[in-house]
C-alpha positions in Angstrom: -20.4 106.9 23.7 -21.8 104.2 21.3 -25.5 103.4 21.6 -24.7 99.7 22.3 -23.1 100.7 25.6 -26.2 102.6 26.7 -28.5 99.7 25.7 -26.6 97.3 27.9 -26.4 99.7 30.8 -30.0 100.6 30.4 -31.1 97.0 30.5 -28.9 96.5 33.6 -30.4 99.5 35.4 -33.9 98.5 34.5 -33.3 94.9 35.8 -32.0 96.2 39.1 -34.9 98.6 39.6 -37.5 95.9 38.6 -36.0 93.6 41.2 -36.4 96.3 43.8 -40.1 96.7 43.1 -40.6 92.9 43.0 -39.1 92.7 46.5 -41.3 95.7 47.6 -44.4 93.7 46.7 -43.2 90.5 48.4 -40.9 91.2 51.4 -41.3 94.6 53.1 -44.3 94.1 55.3 -42.3 93.8 58.6 -38.9 94.6 60.0 -37.8 91.0 59.7 -38.7 91.0 56.0 -37.1 94.4 55.2 -33.9 93.7 57.3 -33.5 90.0 56.8 -35.8 88.9 54.0 -37.8 86.7 56.4 -34.9 84.2 56.5 -35.9 82.7 53.2 -32.9 83.0 51.0 -32.1 80.0 48.8 -28.5 78.6 49.0 -27.5 80.0 45.6 -28.9 83.5 46.4 -27.3 83.6 49.8 -23.9 82.4 48.5 -23.7 84.8 45.6 -25.1 87.6 47.6 -22.4 87.1 50.3 -19.8 87.0 47.6 -20.9 89.9 45.5 -21.5 92.1 48.6 -18.0 91.2 49.8 -16.0 91.8 46.6 -17.2 95.3 45.7 -15.3 97.5 43.3 -11.9 96.4 44.6 -12.3 93.1 42.7 -12.4 94.8 39.3 -10.4 98.0 40.2 -8.4 97.7 43.4 -7.0 94.2 43.1 -6.1 94.3 39.4 -4.6 97.7 40.0 -2.3 96.4 42.7 -1.2 93.5 40.5 -0.7 95.8 37.5 1.8 97.8 39.6 3.6 95.2 41.7 3.2 91.9 39.9 2.1 88.5 41.1 3.2 89.1 44.7 0.0 91.0 45.3 -2.0 87.9 44.5 -1.5 86.8 48.1 -4.2 89.3 49.1 -6.7 87.2 47.0 -5.3 83.9 48.4 -5.7 85.2 52.0 -9.2 86.3 51.3 -10.2 83.0 49.7 -8.9 81.0 52.7 -10.6 83.4 55.1 -13.9 83.0 53.3 -13.7 79.2 53.4 -13.1 79.3 57.2 -15.9 81.8 57.6 -18.3 79.5 55.8 -17.2 76.5 57.9 -17.0 78.1 61.4 -19.3 81.1 61.4 -22.1 80.4 58.9 -23.8 77.4 60.5 -23.4 78.6 64.1 -24.6 82.1 63.3 -27.6 80.9 61.3 -28.7 78.7 64.3 -27.8 81.0 67.2 -29.3 84.2 65.9 -32.7 82.5 65.6 -32.2 80.8 69.0 -31.3 84.0 70.8 -34.7 85.6 70.4 -34.7 85.8 66.6 -32.0 88.5 66.4 -32.3 90.6 63.2 -29.0 92.5 63.4 -25.5 91.7 64.6 -25.7 94.2 67.5 -29.1 92.7 68.5 -27.6 89.2 68.5 -24.6 90.3 70.7 -27.1 92.0 73.1 -29.2 88.8 73.3 -26.1 86.6 73.6 -24.6 88.7 76.4 -27.6 90.3 78.3 -25.4 91.6 81.2 -23.9 94.1 78.8 -26.7 94.3 76.3 -27.0 98.1 76.1 -23.2 98.7 75.8 -22.9 96.1 73.1 -25.7 97.4 71.0 -24.6 101.0 71.3 -20.9 100.5 70.7 -21.3 97.9 67.9 -23.9 100.1 66.1 -21.6 103.1 66.3 -18.8 101.1 64.8 -21.0 99.7 62.0 -22.3 103.2 61.0 -18.9 104.8 61.1 -16.9 102.2 59.3 -19.7 101.5 56.8 -19.8 105.2 55.8 -16.1 104.8 54.8 -16.7 101.4 53.2 -19.7 102.7 51.2 -17.6 105.6 50.1 -15.1 103.3 48.5 -17.8 101.9 46.3 -18.9 105.4 45.3 -15.3 106.2 44.4 -15.3 103.3 42.0 -18.5 104.6 40.4 -16.8 108.0 40.0 -13.7 106.5 38.4 -15.9 104.6 35.9 -17.6 107.8 34.9 -14.3 109.7 34.7 -12.6 107.0 32.6 -15.4 106.0 30.3 -18.0 108.7 30.2 -16.0 112.0 30.3 -17.4 113.2 27.0 -21.0 112.3 27.9 -21.0 114.2 31.2 -18.8 117.2 30.1 -21.8 119.5 30.1 -22.8 118.5 33.7 -22.5 121.4 36.2 -20.5 118.9 38.4 -17.3 117.2 37.5 -17.5 113.9 35.6 -16.2 112.1 38.7 -18.9 113.8 41.0 -21.6 113.0 38.4 -20.5 109.3 38.5 -20.6 109.2 42.3 -24.1 110.8 42.3 -25.6 108.5 39.7 -24.1 105.4 41.3 -25.6 106.3 44.6 -29.0 107.3 43.1 -29.6 103.9 41.4 -28.5 102.0 44.5 -30.8 104.0 46.7 -33.8 103.3 44.5 -33.8 99.6 44.8 -32.4 99.4 48.3 -34.9 101.9 49.8 -37.8 100.3 48.0 -37.1 96.6 48.3 -34.9 96.2 51.4 -33.0 93.0 52.1 -34.7 90.8 49.5 -34.0 93.3 46.7 -30.4 93.6 47.8 -29.9 89.9 47.9 -31.6 89.2 44.5 -29.7 92.0 42.8 -26.5 90.7 44.4 -27.2 87.3 42.9 -27.6 88.8 39.4 -24.6 91.1 39.9 -22.5 88.1 41.1 -23.2 86.2 37.9 -22.4 89.3 35.8 -19.1 89.9 37.7 -18.0 86.3 37.3 -18.8 86.1 33.6 -16.9 89.4 33.0 -13.8 88.1 34.9 -13.8 85.0 32.6 -14.2 87.0 29.4 -11.7 89.8 30.0 -8.5 87.8 30.7 -9.3 85.4 27.8 -9.7 88.2 25.3 -6.6 90.1 26.6 -4.5 86.9 26.2 -5.9 85.5 22.9 -7.6 88.4 21.2 -6.0 90.8 18.7 -2.8 92.1 20.2 -2.7 89.5 22.9 -0.2 86.7 22.0 -1.1 84.1 24.6 0.5 83.3 28.0 4.0 82.8 26.6 4.1 86.1 24.8 2.7 87.9 27.9 5.3 86.3 30.1 8.1 87.4 27.8 6.7 91.0 27.7 6.5 91.1 31.5 10.0 89.7 31.8 11.4 92.7 29.8 9.7 95.0 32.3 10.9 93.2 35.4 12.4 89.7 35.5 10.7 89.2 38.9 7.2 90.5 37.9 5.7 87.0 37.8 7.5 85.9 41.0 5.1 85.1 43.9 7.6 86.5 46.4 9.5 89.3 44.6 10.0 92.2 46.9 7.8 90.5 49.5 9.0 90.6 53.1 7.7 88.4 55.8 5.7 91.3 57.2 4.3 92.0 53.7 3.3 88.4 53.3 1.6 88.3 56.6 -0.2 91.6 55.9 -1.5 90.3 52.6 -2.7 87.0 54.0 -4.2 88.7 57.0 -6.9 90.1 54.8 -8.6 86.8 55.3 -9.0 87.5 59.1 -11.5 90.3 58.2 -14.2 87.9 57.0 -15.3 86.9 60.4 -16.3 90.5 61.3 -17.9 91.9 58.2 -21.6 92.5 59.1 -22.7 92.9 55.5 -21.3 89.4 54.7 -22.2 87.4 57.7 -25.8 88.7 57.8 -26.3 86.6 54.7 -25.7 83.5 56.8 -28.5 84.6 59.1 -30.9 84.7 56.2 -30.3 81.3 54.6 -33.6 79.2 54.5 -32.4 76.5 56.9 -29.3 75.3 58.7 -29.2 72.2 56.5 -28.7 74.3 53.4 -25.5 76.0 54.6 -23.0 73.4 53.2 -24.6 73.7 49.7 -24.4 77.5 49.9 -20.8 77.3 51.0 -19.9 75.1 48.0 -21.6 77.5 45.6 -20.0 80.6 47.2 -16.5 79.3 47.3 -16.7 78.1 43.7 -17.8 81.6 42.6 -15.0 83.2 44.7 -12.2 81.1 43.3 -13.2 81.8 39.7 -13.6 85.5 40.4 -10.3 86.0 42.2 -8.4 84.0 39.6 -10.0 86.2 36.9 -9.1 89.5 38.7 -5.5 88.4 39.3 -5.2 87.4 35.6 -6.7 90.7 34.5 -4.1 92.7 36.5 -1.1 90.7 35.4 -2.0 90.1 31.7 -3.6 93.5 31.4 -0.1 95.0 32.2 1.4 92.8 29.4 -1.3 93.9 26.9 -0.7 97.5 27.7 3.0 97.2 27.2 2.8 95.2 24.0 0.4 97.7 22.5 1.7 101.0 23.8 -1.3 101.8 25.9 -0.8 104.4 28.6 -2.8 103.7 31.8 -2.7 106.8 34.0 -4.5 105.1 36.9 -3.7 101.4 37.3 -7.0 100.9 39.1 -8.8 101.7 35.8 -7.2 98.9 33.7 -10.5 97.0 33.6 -12.3 100.1 32.3 -9.6 101.0 29.7 -9.5 97.4 28.2 -13.3 97.1 28.2 -13.6 100.3 26.2 -10.9 99.3 23.7 -11.4 95.6 23.0 -15.1 94.9 22.7 -18.2 95.6 20.7 -20.2 98.4 22.4 -22.9 96.0 23.5 -20.2 93.9 25.3 -18.5 97.0 26.6 -21.8 98.0 28.2 -22.1 94.6 29.7 -18.6 94.9 31.2 -19.3 98.3 32.5 -22.4 96.9 34.1 -20.2 94.2 35.7 -18.1 97.0 37.3 -21.3 98.8 38.5 -22.6 95.4 39.7 -19.4 94.9 41.8 -19.8 98.4 43.2 -23.6 98.5 43.7 -23.9 95.1 45.3 -21.6 96.1 48.1 -23.0 99.6 48.6 -26.5 98.4 48.8 -25.6 95.7 51.4 -23.6 98.1 53.5 -26.4 100.8 53.4 -28.9 98.2 54.5 -26.9 96.9 57.4 -26.0 100.4 58.6 -29.7 101.5 58.4 -30.8 98.4 60.2 -28.5 99.3 63.1 -29.7 102.9 63.1 -33.3 101.6 63.2 -33.1 98.7 65.6 -30.2 99.8 67.8 -30.9 103.5 68.1 -34.4 104.5 67.0 -36.3 101.6 68.5 -34.0 101.3 71.5 -34.0 105.0 72.6 -36.4 107.1 70.7 -39.5 105.0 70.0 -39.6 101.7 71.8 -43.2 101.3 70.9 -42.6 101.9 67.1 -44.7 99.6 65.0 -43.5 97.5 62.0 -44.6 100.1 59.3 -42.9 102.9 61.2 -39.7 100.8 61.6 -39.6 100.1 57.9 -40.1 103.8 57.1 -37.2 104.7 59.5 -35.0 102.1 57.9 -35.6 103.6 54.5 -34.8 107.1 55.8 -31.6 105.7 57.4 -30.5 104.3 54.0 -30.7 107.8 52.5 -28.8 109.3 55.4 -25.9 106.9 55.3 -25.7 107.2 51.6 -25.4 111.0 51.7 -22.6 110.8 54.3 -20.7 108.2 52.2 -21.1 110.5 49.1 -19.5 113.4 51.1 -16.5 111.1 52.0 -16.2 109.9 48.4 -16.3 113.4 46.8 -12.5 113.6 46.6 -11.5 112.3 43.2 -8.0 111.3 44.4 -9.4 108.7 46.8 -8.1 105.2 46.3 -10.5 102.3 46.3 -8.1 99.7 47.8 -7.0 102.1 50.5 -10.5 103.0 51.7 -11.5 99.3 51.6 -8.5 98.1 53.5 -9.1 100.5 56.4 -12.8 99.7 56.7 -12.1 95.9 56.3 -9.6 96.0 59.0 -11.9 98.0 61.3 -14.7 95.5 61.1 -12.4 92.5 61.1 -10.6 93.5 64.3 -13.7 94.8 66.1 -16.2 92.1 65.3 -14.0 89.1 64.1 -12.8 87.8 67.4 -16.1 88.7 69.1 -18.2 86.7 66.6 -15.9 83.7 66.5 -15.5 83.4 70.3 -19.1 84.4 70.9 -20.3 81.5 68.7 -17.8 78.9 69.9 -16.6 79.7 73.5 -19.2 79.1 76.2 -17.1 80.9 78.9 -17.0 84.2 77.1 -18.7 87.0 79.0 -20.5 90.3 78.2 -17.7 92.3 79.8 -15.2 90.4 77.6 -17.3 91.1 74.5 -17.3 94.9 75.2 -13.6 94.9 75.8 -12.9 93.0 72.5 -15.1 95.3 70.5 -13.6 98.5 71.9 -10.0 97.3 71.9 -10.2 96.0 68.3 -11.6 99.2 66.9 -9.4 101.5 68.8 -6.2 99.5 67.9 -7.0 99.8 64.2 -7.7 103.5 64.3 -4.6 104.2 66.4 -2.4 102.1 64.1 -3.6 104.0 61.1 -3.3 107.4 62.8 0.3 106.6 63.8 1.2 105.6 60.3 2.4 102.2 61.4 0.4 100.5 58.6 2.7 102.2 56.2 6.0 102.3 58.1 6.5 100.4 61.3 9.8 100.3 63.1 11.6 101.7 60.1 10.5 98.8 57.8 7.5 97.6 55.9 4.1 98.6 57.3 2.1 96.1 59.2 -1.6 95.8 58.1 -3.7 97.2 60.9 -6.0 94.2 61.1 -3.1 92.1 62.5 -2.5 94.0 65.7 -6.2 94.9 66.0 -7.4 91.3 65.7 -4.8 90.0 68.1 -5.4 92.7 70.7 -9.2 92.1 70.6 -8.8 88.3 70.9 -6.5 88.8 73.9 -8.8 91.3 75.5 -11.8 89.0 75.2 -10.0 86.0 76.6 -8.5 87.6 79.7 -11.4 89.9 80.5 -13.8 87.0 80.2 -11.7 84.9 82.6 -11.6 87.8 85.0 -15.4 88.1 84.9 -16.2 84.4 84.9 -19.3 84.8 87.0 -21.2 86.2 84.0 -21.5 83.0 81.9 -24.5 83.7 79.7 -24.4 80.9 77.1 -27.8 79.3 76.3 -27.4 75.6 75.3 -29.5 74.5 72.3 -32.7 72.8 73.3 -32.6 69.0 73.2 -34.5 67.7 70.2 
């Protein structure tokens, strides 16, 4: 491996760890600071932190890999996500920022739900915390799989003397670096590193498609289109091979945004309610650029590979293959850092949210109600380690698919929390009993749908993405159960200014 690659990666790792220690000195004195950064995030940091923690390794691996195989029809996943993110910023962000502070300064999503629906506070905290820890263990594993694939594709000769496989070494090193800055610096470290990682990811997704198209061996858009047409005349069709069910399943990814705790917690931490629109504009601009870049990479990366006789054994590694082939080692190192940034930004966010739930919704609720701030921060750090180890065990299989793991976890959160968050913030007649019903029905529907294989083959045809039945079932359960328990209205109106 060229020394330039290691210089770029070394600088990246040093920056992430330095940010962790900066945050340690400035924002870890209390639970509110460690878990939520003291609600002091600027619009730019909150926006890019939400985006980077959302996109994860699937943006540079899973999505380009899907487009590499199937063509432009897979781009509907990115379009659905973009629309979902926009609605999330408009509907959820301002209300969640205001209401989590109004409802007794809630620091976690389970805590907010308990304060919003006190009649079912205990059930909501327990069930939601269990769902968060279980699904985040799987979601975090998807990021570690991406780190393992990077090591396997790009560093096999470097780690060949390791007692573990190259893949396992990559998983371990990815987790180790994330744990350092997350355990040390908490939410502020995660948010600041996310900001830097978001910038790196966006720049990489601008550079890579441009070089693939117009660098040596590229030939431009026209040549790429001709090459792809020889492979499949419908490769660049938006609807080739896409059924109605397939289209709805792709677009339904956007429904997941409303229920992703690691994303919406950024809304809770923005400095003020008045800065939410600015954060939304920054975040959506970043997302559009990044998704377009990922789609272009998958499509034009396939054309480049065909034109130049490059064999890509695993389509999800097209970014890694091209980064290693086309650039000076210093730039290659930067591009590998972009992939690590995509992976690490999400892992760190998920670890922190899961550990926050373990601390606030288990430890301080059942084991040590009188625990002080220093003790709570210490337990949060230990919980980060615990969840990270569990995720590494799940990720240990080198045959794991990034997009598959992400899709299951995304659907689980989206169905369990999405309708609950949206209706809880907007519908005054929603009750605590309805909230519990939606949470349980959404999560169980997703798990049952996957277990029955209906996400792959339903009624003899194309599979239906599990978030669709899960989201619909949860919404219906909340609505009808709330009407049946109408005597429990627990909405607190905002104080008159």
